[in-house]
C-alpha positions in Angstrom: 82.1 -62.5 -250.6 82.1 -61.0 -247.1 84.8 -62.6 -244.9 82.9 -63.1 -241.4 84.6 -62.6 -238.7 84.6 -63.8 -235.0 85.7 -61.7 -231.4 90.1 -61.7 -231.7 89.8 -62.9 -235.4 92.9 -61.1 -237.4 92.4 -60.9 -241.4 94.8 -59.1 -243.8 92.7 -56.6 -245.9 94.8 -55.0 -248.5 97.1 -57.9 -249.2 93.7 -60.3 -249.7 92.4 -57.2 -252.0 95.3 -56.3 -254.2 94.6 -52.2 -255.4 92.3 -51.7 -252.4 92.8 -47.8 -251.5 89.9 -46.6 -250.0 87.3 -48.2 -247.9 84.0 -47.2 -246.1 83.5 -48.5 -242.6 80.2 -49.0 -241.7 79.0 -49.3 -238.1 75.3 -50.4 -237.5 72.9 -51.4 -234.1 69.7 -51.5 -233.1 68.2 -50.7 -229.4 66.1 -53.2 -227.8 62.6 -52.2 -226.1 63.6 -49.5 -223.9 61.4 -47.3 -221.5 63.8 -45.0 -219.8 61.9 -42.1 -221.7 65.4 -40.9 -222.9 66.4 -40.7 -226.5 68.9 -43.3 -227.1 71.8 -41.9 -229.2 74.9 -44.1 -230.0 77.8 -42.3 -231.7 80.8 -44.2 -233.7 84.2 -42.7 -233.0 87.7 -43.2 -234.7 91.0 -42.9 -232.5 94.2 -42.3 -234.8 97.0 -43.9 -232.9 100.9 -44.2 -233.0 103.2 -46.7 -232.4 102.4 -46.5 -228.7 98.9 -47.1 -229.3 98.0 -43.5 -228.3 96.6 -40.2 -230.0 99.6 -37.6 -230.6 96.8 -34.9 -230.3 93.3 -34.0 -230.0 93.4 -33.8 -233.8 93.7 -37.6 -233.7 90.1 -38.2 -232.4 87.5 -38.3 -234.8 84.1 -37.8 -234.4 80.7 -36.1 -235.2 82.2 -32.7 -234.1 85.5 -33.3 -235.7 84.9 -35.2 -238.6 88.0 -35.1 -240.6 91.6 -36.2 -239.5 94.6 -37.9 -240.5 95.6 -35.1 -243.1 92.3 -35.7 -244.8 92.2 -39.7 -245.1 89.9 -40.5 -242.5 86.5 -39.1 -242.5 83.3 -39.6 -240.4 80.2 -39.0 -242.7 77.8 -37.7 -240.2 75.8 -38.6 -236.8 72.8 -40.5 -236.5 70.9 -39.8 -233.4 68.4 -42.5 -233.7 69.2 -45.4 -235.0 66.8 -46.1 -237.2 66.4 -47.7 -240.2 68.3 -50.7 -241.9 72.1 -50.5 -242.8 74.7 -48.8 -241.5 74.0 -46.4 -238.9 77.2 -44.1 -239.3 80.1 -44.4 -241.7 83.7 -43.5 -241.9 85.7 -43.5 -244.9 89.6 -44.0 -245.0 92.1 -43.5 -247.7 94.5 -46.3 -247.2 97.0 -44.8 -249.1 96.8 -41.2 -247.8 97.3 -41.9 -243.9 100.5 -40.7 -242.6 102.8 -43.2 -241.7 103.1 -41.8 -238.1 99.3 -43.5 -237.7 99.8 -47.2 -237.1 96.4 -48.3 -236.0 92.9 -46.7 -236.2 90.4 -47.7 -233.6 86.9 -47.9 -234.4 84.3 -47.3 -231.2 80.6 -46.6 -230.5 79.9 -45.2 -227.4 75.9 -44.6 -225.9 75.7 -40.6 -225.7 75.4 -39.7 -221.8 75.0 -43.5 -221.3 75.8 -43.1 -217.6 73.2 -40.0 -216.8 70.5 -41.9 -218.9 71.2 -45.3 -217.1 71.4 -46.8 -220.9 74.5 -49.4 -221.6 74.9 -52.2 -224.1 72.9 -54.7 -222.5 70.6 -52.7 -224.0 71.7 -52.9 -227.7 71.4 -55.6 -230.3 72.5 -56.3 -233.8 75.6 -54.2 -233.9 78.2 -54.8 -236.2 80.9 -53.3 -237.9 81.6 -53.9 -241.9 84.3 -52.8 -243.9 83.5 -52.0 -247.7 85.3 -51.6 -250.9 84.9 -48.0 -251.4 85.0 -47.9 -255.3 82.4 -50.5 -255.6 80.9 -50.7 -252.6 81.3 -54.4 -252.1 81.4 -55.9 -248.5 85.0 -57.3 -248.0 84.8 -57.8 -243.9 81.9 -57.9 -241.5 81.8 -58.7 -237.8 78.8 -59.0 -235.6 79.1 -58.0 -231.7 76.8 -60.3 -230.8 75.1 -60.0 -227.4 77.9 -60.3 -225.0 77.7 -56.9 -223.2 75.4 -55.7 -220.2 76.8 -52.6 -218.1 79.3 -51.2 -221.1 78.7 -48.1 -222.2 81.6 -48.5 -224.6 82.8 -50.5 -227.1 86.2 -51.0 -229.1 84.4 -52.7 -232.1 87.7 -53.3 -234.5 90.9 -51.8 -235.6 92.6 -51.4 -238.7 96.4 -51.8 -238.1 99.6 -51.6 -240.8 101.6 -55.0 -240.7 104.4 -55.4 -243.2 103.3 -52.6 -245.2 99.8 -54.2 -245.6 96.7 -53.4 -243.6 94.9 -55.7 -241.6 91.7 -55.8 -239.7 91.2 -57.2 -236.0 87.7 -57.9 -234.7 88.1 -56.5 -230.7 84.9 -56.6 -229.3 86.1 -54.8 -226.2 83.5 -53.1 -223.6 84.4 -50.5 -221.2 82.4 -48.9 -218.4 82.8 -45.1 -218.2 81.7 -44.2 -221.7 83.7 -41.7 -224.0 85.7 -40.6 -221.2 87.2 -43.7 -220.4 88.5 -44.7 -224.1 89.6 -40.8 -224.5 91.8 -41.3 -221.5 93.1 -44.8 -222.8 94.1 -43.6 -226.2 96.2 -41.0 -224.1 93.9 -37.9 -224.4 92.1 -35.9 -221.5 
């Protein structure tokens, strides 16, 4: 049975699931009725962060055009441009035991592609969530439903995997940003 988290909650991932070595992180969302005439394309991105909370290089920014990082331990499984259908819209697989020691935190984000230019924001998005599945059995271990707390934001840090005393934990972040992907990239130390 999956653990449902609220914003700000943290939970042990590997300590409470002994033998867990690989996971799938599923991100999903729906868009509300939108009549702006433009497509509504949300994108999942992953930032691989060092002890300072920054990406060491561009290679630590994982998205649909740079789908593999952490020496192959983190893989973005493709871009869904519409969010149509049930289930996860985008997925990222993580081989926990193969993540290099220099990476202490893995941040999962959702951004609206060209959100400002298209006058789109997370106030027009509903049913967004992140969930963590056992990569072997597909059992849902953790789920965090973001709720409807956003209005003008165009980017959201949904959650973070991080190392603590040799174990992996997950934190439900749910923090919104204006400025879209550019503001996230800048905050994580990239240009």
